[in-house]
C-alpha positions, 0 to 999 in steps of 0.5 A: 500500500502506498502511504497517503503522503506519498500518494498525494505527492504522486497525484501532484506529479500526475497533476503536472502531466495533466494540468500544466498551466491549464487555462479555464475551459472558457478561456480555451473556447474563447481563443478557438481551442486550447492555449499554446504550450510552452517549453517550460510546461513540456519540461515539467511534464517530462520531469513528472514522467521521470518521477512517475517511473521512479515512483512505480519502481520504488513502489514495486521494491517496497512491495506496494501495488505497482500495477495500480499505480502504473495504471493511474499514471498511464490514465493521467499521462497518456491520451488513451482515453481520448484518442490514439497514442503512438507508443513505441517502448524501448524494449519491444520487438516483433508483432508487439513493438507498438503499443497503441492500446492502454493494455499494451502500455500497462503490460510494458510498464509492469508485465504480468499480462499473458497477451504480452508474454515478452514484457517483464515490466520496464518500470519494475526495474530498480530505478532510483533516478531519472532525468531528461536532456532535450536536444530539441523542442518544437511547439505549435499551438497545443502540440509540443514535441521534444527529442533527446535522452532520458538517463535512468540510474538504478539503485546500484548507480548504473546509468542507462541512456535511452533516446526519447521523442515525445509529443504532448497535446493539450486537450480542450479540457486544458490537460496535457497528455502524451500522444506519441512516445518513441523510445530506443536504445542509442545506436552503437556502430560496430567496431572497425 
């Protein structure tokens, strides 16, 4: 079970993903749609995603309900309930490379779904820290794209660097959600 103070902190993290500088719906409608995103809002959403991943890992290590936590994170951070999400996780291959459903995303993060037998739970690894480094950011109205790296540090201090491209979209409700998430291991050319 997650202590209530930690759960409250998580909700605040999820709130960053959902409601960064959310304008009232009336303001959004008056301007013909959701207000434009800012680089600071995208960076806050990326940091919140990193913190949420670490929270799932820590909850799992402490014997808590990581699956329920991951489901809440997916529901708040990703656009599955409102439309399509284009998700290509780091460690997927074959017919299950792309996760266009909530079920597929949850299986990737926490495993345990027989429909996705290769998923062992990326978020269940012993992640202690995560941070992002953007190479580029592009914003057009309610859509924001970031491209760069996420550096994950496990409890032994070992770092893993993954390439990330995210597209966030602010919906008419003012909430910021991920509509594209592509992740890959950096290319390493063969030795000459």
